[in-house]
C-alpha positions as CSV (number, residue, x, y, z in Angstrom):
1,M,-37.1,-4.1,-11.1
2,T,-38.7,-2.2,-8.2
3,N,-36.8,1.0,-9.2
4,Q,-38.1,0.7,-12.7
5,K,-41.7,0.4,-11.5
6,E,-41.2,3.4,-9.2
7,N,-39.8,5.4,-12.0
8,K,-42.8,4.5,-14.2
9,D,-45.2,5.4,-11.5
10,S,-43.5,8.8,-11.0
11,Q,-44.4,9.6,-14.6
12,K,-48.1,9.3,-14.1
13,I,-49.0,13.0,-13.8
14,S,-52.3,14.5,-15.0
15,G,-52.5,18.1,-16.0
16,Y,-53.3,20.7,-18.6
17,G,-50.1,21.1,-20.5
18,S,-48.3,19.1,-23.1
19,G,-44.7,17.9,-23.4
20,S,-42.5,16.0,-21.0
21,V,-43.5,15.4,-17.4
22,D,-41.0,18.0,-16.3
23,T,-43.1,20.7,-17.9
24,V,-46.6,19.4,-17.1
25,L,-48.4,21.0,-14.1
26,S,-50.8,18.9,-12.0
27,I,-54.4,20.2,-11.8
28,D,-53.8,21.2,-8.1
29,A,-50.7,23.1,-9.0
30,V,-52.5,25.0,-11.8
31,A,-55.2,26.0,-9.4
32,K,-52.7,27.2,-6.8
33,E,-50.6,29.2,-9.2
34,A,-53.7,30.6,-11.0
35,A,-54.8,32.0,-7.6
36,Q,-51.7,34.1,-7.6
37,L,-53.0,35.8,-10.8
38,A,-56.0,37.2,-8.9
39,K,-54.0,39.6,-6.7
40,D,-54.7,42.5,-9.0
41,R,-58.2,41.9,-10.2
42,P,-59.5,43.8,-13.2
43,T,-61.6,46.8,-12.4
44,V,-65.1,47.4,-13.9
45,A,-63.6,50.3,-15.8
46,H,-61.1,48.0,-17.5
47,L,-63.9,45.5,-18.4
48,E,-65.9,48.4,-19.9
49,T,-62.9,49.4,-22.0
50,L,-62.5,45.8,-23.3
51,A,-66.2,45.9,-24.2
52,G,-65.8,49.1,-26.2
53,G,-67.7,51.3,-23.7
54,D,-71.0,50.1,-25.0
55,D,-72.2,47.1,-22.8
56,F,-74.7,44.7,-24.5
57,I,-74.5,42.3,-21.5
58,S,-73.4,43.5,-18.1
59,I,-73.1,41.6,-14.8
60,D,-72.6,43.4,-11.5
61,G,-71.6,41.7,-8.2
62,L,-73.1,38.4,-9.1
63,L,-73.5,35.8,-6.3
64,A,-74.7,32.5,-7.7
65,G,-74.5,28.8,-7.2
66,Y,-76.4,25.6,-6.7
67,G,-78.6,24.8,-3.7
68,K,-76.8,26.3,-0.7
69,M,-73.4,26.3,-2.4
70,E,-72.2,29.6,-3.7
71,I,-69.9,29.3,-6.7
72,L,-69.6,32.9,-8.0
73,H,-68.5,35.5,-5.5
74,G,-69.3,39.0,-6.6
75,L,-68.6,38.6,-10.3
76,D,-68.5,41.5,-12.8
77,L,-68.7,41.1,-16.6
78,R,-69.0,43.3,-19.6
79,V,-69.4,42.3,-23.3
80,G,-70.2,44.7,-26.1
81,K,-72.8,44.0,-28.8
82,G,-71.3,41.7,-31.5
83,Q,-68.3,40.8,-29.4
84,S,-67.1,37.4,-28.3
85,L,-65.9,36.4,-24.8
86,C,-64.0,33.2,-23.9
87,L,-63.9,32.1,-20.3
88,I,-60.9,30.0,-19.2
89,G,-59.6,28.8,-15.8
90,P,-58.9,25.8,-13.7
91,N,-61.5,23.0,-13.2
92,G,-64.2,24.2,-10.8
93,A,-63.4,27.9,-11.3
94,G,-67.1,28.7,-12.1
95,K,-66.9,29.1,-15.9
96,S,-70.0,27.1,-16.8
97,T,-71.7,28.6,-13.8
98,I,-71.6,32.0,-15.4
99,L,-73.4,30.6,-18.5
100,H,-75.9,28.8,-16.3
101,S,-76.5,32.0,-14.3
102,I,-77.1,34.1,-17.4
103,Y,-79.6,31.5,-18.7
104,G,-81.3,30.9,-15.3
105,F,-80.0,27.6,-14.2
106,T,-78.6,28.7,-10.8
107,N,-79.7,30.2,-7.6
108,I,-78.9,33.9,-7.6
109,G,-78.0,35.3,-4.2
110,G,-77.2,38.9,-5.2
111,G,-76.2,41.1,-8.1
112,H,-77.7,41.9,-11.5
113,I,-77.6,40.6,-15.0
114,R,-78.6,43.0,-17.8
115,V,-78.9,42.3,-21.5
116,D,-79.4,45.2,-23.9
117,G,-80.5,47.3,-20.9
118,Q,-83.1,44.8,-19.7
119,D,-82.7,43.3,-16.2
120,V,-82.9,39.5,-16.8
121,T,-81.6,38.4,-13.4
122,N,-84.7,36.6,-12.3
123,L,-86.3,35.6,-15.6
124,S,-86.9,32.0,-16.3
125,P,-84.9,30.3,-19.1
126,N,-88.0,30.3,-21.3
127,E,-88.5,34.0,-20.7
128,K,-84.8,34.7,-21.5
129,L,-85.0,32.8,-24.8
130,K,-88.3,34.3,-25.9
131,N,-88.2,37.8,-24.5
132,A,-84.5,38.6,-24.1
133,G,-82.9,36.8,-27.1
134,I,-80.6,34.6,-25.1
135,A,-79.9,31.1,-26.3
136,Y,-77.9,28.3,-24.6
137,I,-76.0,25.8,-26.8
138,L,-75.4,22.8,-24.7
139,Q,-72.4,20.5,-24.7
140,D,-72.3,17.6,-27.2
141,N,-74.9,14.9,-27.2
142,S,-78.0,17.1,-26.9
143,V,-79.6,16.1,-30.2
144,F,-82.5,13.7,-30.3
145,P,-81.0,10.8,-32.2
146,D,-84.3,9.1,-33.2
147,M,-85.8,12.3,-34.6
148,T,-84.9,13.6,-38.0
149,V,-82.6,16.6,-38.5
150,E,-85.6,18.7,-39.4
151,E,-87.6,17.6,-36.3
152,N,-84.6,18.5,-34.1
153,L,-84.5,22.0,-35.6
154,L,-88.2,22.4,-35.1
155,M,-87.7,21.6,-31.4
156,G,-85.7,24.8,-31.2
157,G,-88.8,26.8,-32.0
158,Y,-91.0,25.3,-29.3
159,L,-91.7,28.8,-27.9
160,L,-92.9,30.3,-31.3
161,P,-96.6,31.0,-31.5
162,D,-97.0,29.0,-34.7
163,I,-95.3,25.8,-36.1
164,A,-95.2,27.6,-39.5
165,D,-92.8,30.2,-38.0
166,A,-90.5,27.4,-36.8
167,K,-90.6,25.7,-40.3
168,R,-89.7,29.0,-42.0
169,A,-86.8,29.4,-39.5
170,A,-85.7,25.8,-40.2
171,D,-85.8,26.5,-44.0
172,R,-83.5,29.5,-43.5
173,V,-81.1,27.2,-41.6
174,F,-81.2,24.7,-44.5
175,E,-80.5,27.5,-47.0
176,K,-77.4,28.5,-44.9
177,Y,-76.1,25.1,-44.1
178,G,-76.2,22.7,-47.1
179,R,-74.6,20.0,-45.0
180,L,-77.8,19.8,-42.9
181,A,-80.1,20.2,-45.8
182,E,-78.7,17.0,-47.3
183,R,-79.6,15.2,-44.1
184,R,-82.9,16.9,-43.6
185,N,-85.1,13.8,-43.4
186,Q,-82.5,11.5,-41.9
187,R,-82.3,10.5,-38.2
188,A,-80.0,12.7,-36.3
189,G,-78.4,9.6,-34.8
190,V,-76.5,9.0,-38.1
191,L,-74.8,12.4,-38.2
192,S,-71.1,12.7,-37.7
193,G,-69.8,14.5,-34.6
194,G,-69.3,17.7,-36.5
195,E,-72.7,17.5,-38.1
196,R,-74.3,17.0,-34.7
197,R,-72.6,20.0,-33.3
198,L,-73.7,22.1,-36.3
199,L,-77.3,20.8,-35.6
200,E,-77.1,21.9,-32.0
201,I,-75.9,25.3,-32.9
202,S,-78.5,25.6,-35.7
203,R,-81.3,24.6,-33.4
204,A,-80.5,27.5,-31.1
205,L,-80.8,29.9,-34.0
206,I,-84.5,29.0,-34.7
207,M,-85.5,31.7,-32.2
208,D,-83.1,34.2,-33.8
209,P,-81.3,35.1,-30.5
210,E,-79.0,38.0,-30.0
211,L,-76.8,36.4,-27.3
212,L,-75.4,32.9,-27.7
213,L,-74.1,31.0,-24.6
214,V,-71.8,28.3,-26.0
215,D,-70.7,25.5,-23.6
216,E,-67.5,23.6,-24.8
217,P,-68.1,23.8,-28.5
218,S,-65.0,21.6,-29.3
219,I,-65.7,18.9,-26.8
220,G,-65.5,15.4,-28.2
221,L,-64.7,16.5,-31.8
222,E,-61.9,15.6,-34.1
223,P,-59.6,18.6,-35.1
224,R,-61.2,19.0,-38.5
225,F,-64.6,19.4,-37.0
226,I,-63.3,21.8,-34.3
227,D,-62.1,24.1,-37.1
228,M,-65.5,23.8,-38.8
229,V,-67.4,24.7,-35.6
230,F,-65.3,27.8,-34.9
231,E,-65.7,28.9,-38.5
232,I,-69.5,28.7,-38.0
233,L,-69.3,30.7,-34.8
234,D,-67.1,33.3,-36.5
235,D,-69.7,33.7,-39.2
236,L,-72.5,34.1,-36.7
237,Q,-70.5,36.8,-34.9
238,N,-69.1,38.7,-37.8
239,S,-71.8,38.2,-40.5
240,E,-74.9,38.1,-38.3
241,G,-73.8,40.3,-35.4
242,K,-74.4,37.7,-32.7
243,T,-72.8,38.3,-29.3
244,I,-71.1,35.1,-28.0
245,I,-70.0,34.0,-24.5
246,M,-68.2,30.7,-24.5
247,V,-66.5,28.2,-22.2
248,E,-63.9,26.3,-24.1
249,Q,-61.6,23.5,-22.8
250,N,-59.2,24.2,-25.6
251,A,-58.1,27.6,-24.2
252,K,-55.8,28.4,-27.1
253,K,-58.5,27.8,-29.7
254,G,-61.0,29.8,-27.6
255,L,-58.7,32.8,-27.1
256,E,-57.7,32.8,-30.7
257,F,-61.4,33.1,-31.6
258,A,-62.5,35.6,-29.0
259,D,-62.3,39.3,-28.8
260,I,-62.1,39.2,-25.0
261,G,-60.7,36.6,-22.6
262,Y,-61.4,36.2,-18.9
263,V,-59.5,34.0,-16.5
264,L,-61.7,32.7,-13.6
265,V,-60.2,31.4,-10.4
266,S,-62.4,30.1,-7.4
267,G,-65.5,31.9,-8.6
268,E,-63.8,35.3,-9.1
269,L,-62.4,37.2,-12.0
270,A,-58.6,37.0,-11.9
271,M,-57.6,38.5,-15.3
272,A,-59.3,40.1,-18.3
273,D,-57.7,41.1,-21.5
274,S,-58.2,40.8,-25.2
275,G,-58.0,37.3,-26.5
276,D,-54.6,38.0,-28.1
277,G,-53.4,39.7,-24.9
278,L,-54.1,36.6,-22.9
279,L,-52.5,34.4,-25.5
280,D,-49.3,36.5,-25.2
281,N,-49.3,36.5,-21.4
282,P,-46.6,34.1,-20.2
283,D,-48.4,33.1,-17.0
284,V,-51.6,32.2,-19.0
285,G,-49.5,30.3,-21.5
286,R,-47.7,28.3,-18.9
287,L,-50.8,27.5,-16.9
288,F,-53.5,27.0,-19.5
289,L,-52.0,26.8,-23.0
290,G,-49.4,24.1,-22.5
291,G,-46.4,26.3,-23.1
């Protein structure tokens, strides 16, 4: 009986992969092995090549964190206009901190962030949204459940000079997304998970941003809604020319979507390649894709 209990306890392993416990890596093991990938870090020239040689957003030597804790250690980044970048890596690697830093939620200790040639390093989040066309799409559960769908959308235009401008922008959203138009006057709290995510994305579009920072678009969603959300993001990129930087827990889905993929380890860039290139990389597959 004791041996049976010990055998069951030995099966309790948490990790990123799927399959039998013989193939699943613990989170600590993933972090240690991922650190080995950082031996040959990508050069800025390589990042510029991936971005097509025409940087819409560039980050140079970024030192950033929270309070006195530095999370990003000299990070470089390049994304071309209309491209998409997916950030993957172990827990605590600094992926969301990159989004937070671009939008102004961190303490910047050094380096520069430029968008379309404008230095936005020290701008406030409001200034980045209004003057630099940067929008941050939060993780799930950021809608106001007791407000209507339309009222939630109008909240996205709080920086516009006139409420009429926000209403016109909301009307354009309703024209584009009939699913939301049908719910226009209903409380947002009654929406399905996929509809809430669509509302969160649409609310960010009210200011007509050029750069979308998307934090975990698939989190908490059923598979059918995940596909819907990525179809929406694909349309925003390829039909409307939006530039997208995302953090995605489903690394396979994120890399399938993205033009470029970065692997972050301990606040530094370990690998950079096309999304397809990282999908085909056996080390990335073993550590982050469950295969």
